[in-house]
N, C-alpha and C positions, 0 to 999 in steps of 0.2 A: 504494501499499500504506499502511496505517496504522500496521502494524509489519514490522518487518524480521524476516524468518526467520533466527534464527541458531542453532547448535548448540554450546553451550557443555560445555567440559571441566572438569566440577566434581567428579571423582574425588579422594577424600581431602581435600576443602576444605569449610571451614565453610560450612553453610548453616543461616540461622535459620528456623524455622516458630513464629509466635506461634500458639498456638491448639493445644487438646486434644480436640476434637470429632472429628465424623466427616468434615467437610471436610477438616481440618488431616490427618486420617489419609490421606485421598486423596493431598494433596500430599507427604505424608512416603513413601508406598509410591512415587510416581513418582521423587522424588529418589534414593532408595536403590536403585533400578533402575541408576541412574547412578553409583552407589557413592560418593555424596556423604558428608561427617561430619555428621551431622543434630546439630543444637540443638534441642530442643524448649522454648518459654516458655509457660507456663501456669498458671493457679492450680491446675487439677486435668485429669487427663487420663483419658478413659473407657477401658473394659478393652481395647478393640483397639488404642488408641494405648500402651497399657503394655506389651501384647505385643509390639508393633513395635518401639518403644524397646529393649526387652531384647533382642530378635533381630537388631537393628540397632548394639546397644552405643551408644547415641544419648545425647548429653549431655542432660540433663534440669535446666530449672531450675523448680521449682514456686513461681512467684511471678507478678505484673502485670509487665507489659512496662515494661524502662527502656529508654533509648537505649545504654546503653553496653552493654547485651548483644549487640548488633550489631558491636563491635570485632571485626574481623579477618574478617569474612564476606563472601564473594564473592557472594551473593544473599540476598534476604530475602522470606519469604511472610506475609502477615497473613490468618489463615483464623480469624477470632472471630466470633461473632455480636454484638459492640459496635461500631457504628461508629466511636466515638471512639478507642477502642484502635486500631483498624485505621488510622485516619488518622494516628494518633501513629506508629505504625510506618512508615507512608509519608514522612511529614516526617523523621524520625529517618534512615531510609535514604537518602534524597535529601541529608541533611548530611553524610552518610559516602561519598558516590556510589557507593551499593550500589544494583544493580538491585532493584527491589521490584514484588512482585504482591500486589494486593489483591484476593482473590478475589470475582469478580461487581462490582468496581468499577473498570473501565479507565481511570476519569478520575484515579484515585490511583496508578495502575500506570504503571511505567516497562517492564514488560514484562509479557506474559501466558503462560499456560502452555497448548499446544496438546493437542489429542486426540492420541493417539500411537497408530500402528499400527507395533509392534516385532516386526522380523525381524533384529534386532542380527547383523551390524553394520549392515543394512540398517533405516533408521529412516524412518517418513514422520511429519511432524507436518502438523495440518490444523487451521486457526483461521478463524473468521469476524470476527476482530478484537472477540469480544464481543457481536456483534450477535443472534446465533442459536445459543445451545450445542447446541438440538434438531438444527438443520442439521449442525453439527458433528459430533454423534453419528451422524447417519444416514451421512454421508460416511466416517467412520471406519468402521462398520461393512459399507459397501460395500466399501471397502479390505479389511477383514478376510476378507471372502467370497471375494472376488477373487485374492487373493495365497497362494499355497501354504504350509502351515505350515513347509515345509522350505526355503522360501527364506532363512531364515538361514544353513542348511548351505551353499546355493550361493553365498553371497555371501561368506560366510568361505573357500571353495575359491578363488573368483575372487581374493581379497586374497592367498591364499597364492601365487598363480601371478603378482601384479604386478610383483615384482621380475625373475624370471626372463623376463616376456615383455620389459621394458624393456631387459634386458640382450640379448635376442637379437634384438629387432627395433627398430632405433636409428631408423626412419623413422616420426614421429607417425601418417601414415596408415595405415601397413601396422599398426600397435597397434591404431588404430580399427577397422581391417577386421576383424582376428583375434579382438578381442572380441566384435564384432556377430555374426562366424560361429558363434563357441563357443556364444552365446547363442540362435542360431538352430538349433543343431545339436541331436542327442540328449542331449547333456551334462546339460543341466537336467533333463530328463525322468527321467533315471537316477538325479539327486540328490533329485528329488521324490519318486521311488518307493523310495528307501530304499537305493540302489545307489551310495552316496557313492563307494567305492574304485573301482568300474568309471568311474565319472565322472571321477575324478582320474587313472586311465590313459589315459582318451581324452584327457584334456585336455595331459597329457605328451607324449602321442604327437603330438596336432596341433602342438604346439609345436615339436616334434624335427624334424618334417617341414616345417613352416613353410609350411602348407597356405593360409594367410593370403595369401600373395604370388602366389598363382596368377593370372593375369592376367584369366582368362575370369569375367564376370559371371554373372548369375540374372535370371530372368523370373518375376515373379508374376502369375498370372490370377487376378484377383478381380471377381465379381460383384457390383455395388451394390445387386441386389435392386430393390424398389421404390422407393428413394433416401432411406429415413429411415435416419440414421447409427444411431440406437438400436439398430436391427435388424443391424447387421454383426456379424458375430462378432469375437472377440478377436484372432483370427488375422488375419483380414482388416484389423483396424486396426494390427495388428503390420506388416505388410507394406505397407500404406499409407505409413506412417511411414518406414519402411526406403528408400523408392525414391529413386533419383537423376533417373530419366527416367518420364514418366507419358503412355501413349498412351490418349487416353480416348475415349469415345462422346457423342453428342449426349443421350442419354438419362440419363447419370449427373447427379444433381441438385446444385445449388450448395452445398447443406449437407455431402453425400459431397466435394465438391472442396475446401472448407474443411480436409478432415482431412489433407490433402497438406502434405508440407514447406512451408515457404515458399521454400526454395532449390532446390526439385526443378524440372527443365524440364518443361513441360505441352506435350504436342503433340495437337492435337483431329483424331482420324482419322474421326469418324463422321459421318453424312449431316445436313445440314440444308439449309432451302429457299436461302440463301443462300450456301451454301457446296459446293464438290462433294467427295464421300468420297473418302478414299484407298482405292485399290484392295487388295483382301484380301492379294495376292500381295506388294504392295510392304507392307503392314503386317507380314506375314511376314518378310520380309526385314528391314524396320527392328528387329524384335526380335532377330533373331539379331546383326545387324550392332552394335546397341549393346551387347549382352551380350559379345561378342566383345572390344569396347572396355572392357571391364572394369565396366560400368555394371551397376546393380540397377535392373531395367525393370519398372515396373508396367504393365501391360495390364489396364485399369478398364472394365468393361461395365455398361451398365444393365441390369438384373433377371439372368435367368440365363445365364451365357457360353454355355452349350452348347445353350439352346433359341434357336433362331435367331440365335446369336452367334456362330457358326463358329469358337467357341473350340478344338474338335477340329481344325480345320485348322492353328491357330495352333501347338499342342501337337505335332503331328505334323511340323511344320518345325523346331521346337526339338529334339525327339528326333533328327531326322534329322541336324539339325547338331551333336549332342550339347552342345547347351547346357541346364544344369541350371535347374528351373523347380520352381516351386510352383503350388497351386492352392487 
């Protein structure tokens, strides 16, 4: 990594932006979302910056930059169209040991501002280390599309229950399993659909009953399709990432296998010329036994698991043994 991803708490802290144009406005908006105490330095401000400064009660200095203006600041941003001024801000900030960003000039910067996907308190920062702002923008757009707008409400709800969960479940592994089960339950969908109170009630009920400590595991039946990981559904990827143990067939591509957690146990059960296949009855029993041991088991098949894949037989065995499963 060229830059360390770090989240700073700048609430009510002095942050200096040198510049009064369009680029400076974008940076001021970003800092104001983190509730910084804005100090704007520029010979003149455009109309948008004037409005923003008024709305945010920013401290405005209508003047050219002077190093003394950085005193007491926790970070500085140089966003003028004059490279000499920007370099002067960089030099002064470094003398004050203040993190500094010179917009579009990473060589003069000690930090860069990422593209941000804001679902506060969940925040995703995206950066190409200054190499390709357009690529960064496209990755941001992809994340904005994929993440539900109400994910912020879900993150707030989970934070609300964090301390009660710690008090109720003293074992770290129990807490991890509890939260994983919550996020794989109907609770997120309730929140995303605007039913926050119903989601809160169900989360409270889960904690009261301590359903996370149930010893039984779960089985996930996933078809890998033609082998292109880009064709996997988001649900399939989520289940692949969760699995503790993976029973996979020969037809599953290497690209799909790379999506499996590095620490997950992998068991090959498919046919190959140099290997004997595992009998279907034994595969069925392995799924049941691993789940009864509390494991999250992924049955990963090439193609469609129900077309020549005998997925139906495996589900029948799981249902008979009362093992929970997802498809």
